[in-house]
C-alpha positions in Angstrom: -17.5 6.5 -4.4 -18.3 9.9 -2.9 -15.9 12.3 -1.1 -18.6 12.8 1.5 -17.5 9.4 2.8 -14.1 11.0 3.7 -12.2 9.2 1.0 -12.1 8.7 -2.8 -10.8 6.3 -5.1 -8.2 7.6 -7.6 -7.5 5.3 -10.6 -3.9 5.9 -11.2 -2.4 4.9 -14.4 0.3 2.1 -14.3 2.5 0.8 -17.2 1.0 -2.7 -17.0 -1.4 -3.0 -19.9 -3.2 -6.1 -18.5 -4.3 -3.9 -15.4 -4.1 -0.3 -16.8 -4.7 1.3 -13.4 -4.3 0.9 -9.7 -6.8 2.0 -7.2 -5.3 4.4 -4.8 -7.5 5.6 -2.0 -7.2 9.2 -0.8 -8.5 10.0 2.7 -9.4 13.7 3.3 -8.7 15.8 6.2 -6.1 17.9 8.0 -3.5 15.1 7.4 -4.4 13.6 4.1 -3.4 10.0 3.6 -3.3 7.4 0.8 -3.6 3.6 0.6 -1.5 2.3 -2.2 -0.3 5.3 -4.2 0.7 3.3 -7.4 3.9 2.9 -9.3 7.1 4.8 -9.7 6.9 5.8 -13.4 6.8 9.4 -14.8 3.3 9.1 -16.1 2.0 7.3 -13.0 3.3 10.0 -10.7 2.0 12.7 -13.1 -1.4 11.0 -13.0 -1.4 10.9 -9.2 -0.2 14.6 -9.0 -2.9 15.7 -11.3 -5.5 13.8 -9.4 -4.5 15.2 -6.1 -4.4 18.8 -7.6 -8.0 18.4 -8.7 -8.8 18.0 -5.0 -6.6 20.8 -3.8 -3.6 18.8 -2.7 0.1 18.7 -3.5 2.4 15.7 -3.0 3.9 17.2 0.2 0.6 17.5 1.7 0.2 13.7 2.0 1.2 12.8 5.6 0.7 9.0 5.6 0.9 6.3 3.1 -0.3 2.6 3.8 0.7 -0.2 1.5 -1.5 -3.2 1.4 1.5 -5.2 -0.1 4.9 -4.5 -1.5 4.3 -5.2 -5.3 5.5 -2.6 -7.7 2.2 -1.4 -9.0 1.0 -0.5 -5.4 4.1 0.3 -3.4 6.8 1.9 -5.6 5.3 5.3 -6.0 5.4 5.7 -2.2 9.0 6.5 -2.6 8.2 9.9 -4.1 5.6 10.6 -1.4 8.2 9.5 1.3 10.8 11.8 -0.1 8.2 14.6 0.3 7.8 13.8 4.0 5.1 11.2 4.3 5.3 8.3 6.7 5.1 4.9 4.9 3.5 1.8 6.6 3.1 -1.7 5.5 2.4 -5.2 7.0 5.3 -6.2 9.1 6.5 -9.0 6.9 6.4 -6.9 3.7 8.0 -4.1 5.7 10.8 -6.5 6.7 11.6 -7.0 3.0 11.2 -3.3 2.1 13.7 -2.3 4.8 16.2 -4.7 3.4 17.2 -5.7 -0.1 14.0 -6.4 -2.0 15.9 -7.9 -4.9 16.8 -10.7 -2.6 13.1 -11.7 -2.6 13.2 -11.9 -6.4 16.5 -13.5 -6.7 15.4 -16.3 -4.2 12.5 -17.1 -6.6 14.9 -17.3 -9.4 17.1 -19.8 -7.7 13.9 -21.8 -7.1 13.0 -21.6 -10.7 16.4 -23.1 -11.7 16.1 -25.9 -9.2 12.7 -26.7 -10.6 13.7 -27.1 -14.2 13.5 -23.7 -15.8 16.2 -23.3 -18.4 18.9 -20.8 -17.6 18.4 -18.7 -20.7 14.7 -18.4 -19.8 15.4 -17.5 -16.2 17.7 -14.6 -17.3 14.8 -13.3 -19.4 12.5 -13.5 -16.6 14.9 -11.5 -14.3 15.2 -8.9 -17.0 11.5 -8.5 -17.5 10.5 -8.6 -13.9 9.2 -5.2 -12.8 10.5 -5.6 -9.4 13.9 -5.9 -10.7 13.6 -3.0 -13.2 12.4 -0.8 -10.3 15.1 -1.7 -7.8 16.0 2.0 -7.3 12.5 2.5 -5.9 12.9 -0.1 -3.4 16.4 1.1 -2.5 14.7 4.6 -1.8 12.1 2.9 0.5 14.8 1.1 2.4 16.6 4.3 2.9 13.4 6.1 4.0 12.3 3.3 6.3 8.9 1.5 6.2 7.0 1.3 9.5 5.5 -2.1 10.3 1.9 -2.7 10.9 0.6 -5.9 12.8 -2.7 -7.8 13.3 -5.1 -5.7 15.3 -3.2 -2.4 15.0 -5.4 0.6 14.1 -4.2 3.2 11.7 -5.7 6.6 11.4 -6.4 7.7 7.8 -8.4 11.0 7.6 -11.5 10.5 9.7 -11.3 6.8 9.6 -9.6 4.5 12.1 -8.9 1.3 10.3 -8.1 -2.2 11.9 -5.2 -4.0 10.3 -6.0 -7.8 9.4 -3.0 -9.7 8.1 -3.9 -11.7 4.8 -0.6 -13.2 3.7 -0.6 -15.1 0.3 -0.4 -12.6 -2.5 2.5 -11.3 -0.7 4.1 -12.5 2.5 2.9 -9.6 4.3 -0.3 -8.5 2.7 -2.8 -6.7 4.8 -6.3 -5.5 4.5 -7.8 -2.4 6.4 -11.2 -2.9 8.0 -13.8 -0.6 9.4 -16.0 -2.9 11.6 -18.8 -0.5 12.1 -19.3 0.2 8.4 -18.3 -3.3 7.4 -16.1 -2.3 4.6 -12.5 -3.1 4.0 -9.6 -2.0 1.7 -8.3 -5.2 0.5 -5.4 -4.4 -2.0 -5.1 -7.5 -4.2 -6.2 -10.1 -1.7 -9.5 -10.4 -3.5 -10.1 -8.8 -6.9 -13.2 -8.7 -9.2 -12.7 -10.8 -12.2 -9.0 -11.4 -11.7 -7.3 -14.2 -9.8 -4.6 -12.7 -7.6 -1.2 -14.2 -8.2 0.4 -16.4 -5.5 4.0 -17.5 -6.0 6.4 -19.7 -4.0 9.2 -17.5 -2.6 10.9 -19.9 -0.2 11.0 -23.7 -0.5 9.8 -24.2 3.0 6.9 -21.6 2.8 3.3 -22.4 1.9 1.9 -19.2 0.3 -1.1 -20.8 -1.2 -2.0 -22.4 2.1 -1.6 -18.9 3.7 -3.8 -17.4 1.0 -6.6 -20.0 1.3 -6.6 -19.3 5.1 -6.7 -15.5 4.3 -9.7 -16.0 2.0 -11.6 -18.0 4.6 -11.1 -15.2 7.2 -12.6 -12.7 4.6 -15.5 -14.9 3.8 -16.2 -15.2 7.6 -16.1 -11.4 8.2 -19.4 -10.4 6.7 -18.2 -7.4 4.9 -20.6 -5.2 3.1 -18.1 -3.9 0.6 -14.5 -4.5 -0.3 -12.5 -1.8 -2.1 -9.8 -3.7 -4.1 -6.6 -2.6 -5.8 -8.0 -2.9 -9.3 -11.3 -2.6 -10.9 -14.6 -1.7 -9.1 -15.7 -2.2 -5.5 -16.8 -5.8 -4.6 -20.3 -5.8 -3.4 -20.2 -9.3 -1.8 -16.7 -10.0 -0.6 -17.5 -13.2 1.0 -18.9 -14.6 -2.2 -15.8 -13.5 -4.2 -13.5 -15.0 -1.6 -15.3 -18.3 -1.8 -15.1 -18.2 -5.7 -11.3 -17.8 -5.4 -11.0 -20.7 -2.9 -12.9 -23.0 -5.5 -10.7 -21.7 -8.2 -7.5 -22.8 -6.4 -9.1 -26.2 -5.4 -9.8 -26.8 -9.1 -6.1 -25.8 -9.9 -4.9 -28.0 -7.3 -6.8 -31.1 -8.7 -5.7 -30.2 -12.3 -2.1 -30.3 -11.3 -2.3 -33.5 -9.3 -4.0 -35.1 -12.3 -1.1 -33.9 -14.4 1.3 -35.6 -12.0 -0.8 -38.8 -12.0 -0.9 -38.9 -15.8 2.6 -37.8 -16.7 4.8 -37.4 -13.6 7.5 -37.3 -12.5 7.7 -33.7 -13.9 9.6 -30.6 -13.0 7.6 -27.7 -12.0 8.7 -26.0 -15.2 7.1 -29.0 -17.1 3.9 -28.8 -15.1 3.6 -25.1 -15.7 3.6 -25.8 -19.5 0.8 -28.2 -19.2 -1.6 -26.1 -17.0 -4.6 -24.5 -18.7 -4.0 -20.9 -17.8 -6.7 -18.5 -18.6 -4.6 -16.5 -21.0 -4.9 -15.4 -24.7 -1.7 -17.4 -25.7 -2.1 -20.6 -27.6 1.2 -22.1 -26.5 3.9 -21.7 -23.8 6.3 -20.4 -26.4 4.1 -17.3 -27.0 4.1 -16.4 -23.3 6.1 -13.1 -22.6 8.9 -13.9 -20.0 7.1 -12.0 -17.2 4.0 -14.3 -17.9 6.2 -17.3 -17.5 7.7 -16.0 -14.3 4.2 -15.7 -12.8 3.0 -19.0 -14.2 6.0 -21.0 -12.9 5.8 -19.2 -9.4 2.0 -20.0 -9.2 2.6 -23.7 -10.2 5.3 -24.0 -7.4 2.9 -22.6 -4.9 0.3 -25.2 -5.9 2.8 -28.0 -5.9 4.1 -27.0 -2.5 0.4 -26.9 -1.2 -0.1 -30.5 -2.5 3.2 -31.5 -0.8 1.9 -30.0 2.5 -1.3 -31.9 2.1 0.5 -35.1 1.6 -0.7 -35.6 -2.0 2.6 -35.0 -3.9 6.2 -35.2 -3.2 9.5 -33.8 -4.8 12.6 -36.0 -5.5 15.9 -34.8 -6.6 17.1 -36.2 -9.9 20.4 -35.0 -11.3 20.4 -31.3 -10.7 16.6 -30.6 -10.5 13.7 -31.4 -8.4 10.9 -33.6 -9.9 7.3 -33.8 -8.6 5.1 -37.0 -8.4 2.0 -38.1 -6.6 2.8 -39.1 -3.0 3.6 -42.9 -2.4 4.4 -43.6 -6.0 
């Protein structure tokens, strides 16, 4: 990516070994701007500061920050830029959480996990290991600063670019992508990633985040984008193809989970999660770090909820937990 385009990709270090870096996009001009400045950690901010300095900028020079979504590795570093005077923007659903108590979002997921069979001791470890809980002070700072909401069809000025906001919920409730229709490019955050399947978790028992995400992927597949600039790894040359690959992945996972229910159900979501063939290096559930279990259980719940919405599975309360079974059994 060349700076002659008016923007550059800065690969900012983050303390998440599986990812290594987040892609922050710097837009040049009289009012320099950034998409997704990264994570609030000492080394991350130092890395961002040094990258800006190489291009002749200091932190206070950044006038505008746009967050594709509210996850820690993309959003929390914006607290420093906000304190230096930058305006911070996010999709309106994510902005709603950021302008309130973000920890309530995580705590609601924890309540769900307990209702769906996760042992109390394990849930406690999940809470302690969740990066969103460890960086609660960063979200508190964002709440104090105030995050401005962006909605479908809004245009946001970043350097010489005017980018159209497209709402793509799923990876987070308020995920957005930023599109230039003339150049047919988009800054897509984690909505689509090369070689990685973005995480989708159930955050409310009546929500359908996987259904939202599949709809978002279909929108991207229909947009005829030339290049997508993601939140991690390298640019995606055929975004439509990648979106369709992700749709197929989730369709296969839905079928896998339904087969587990037909074969062994009724099961709690926690029991289902232990049976899913996750693409990880661990040989057993017991080897999973608590944070990985958090993501696996959230992902399982999102798929079970989608099966429920489709009329293929149902949940029943037994004792003090929900159990899942094929519909009509």
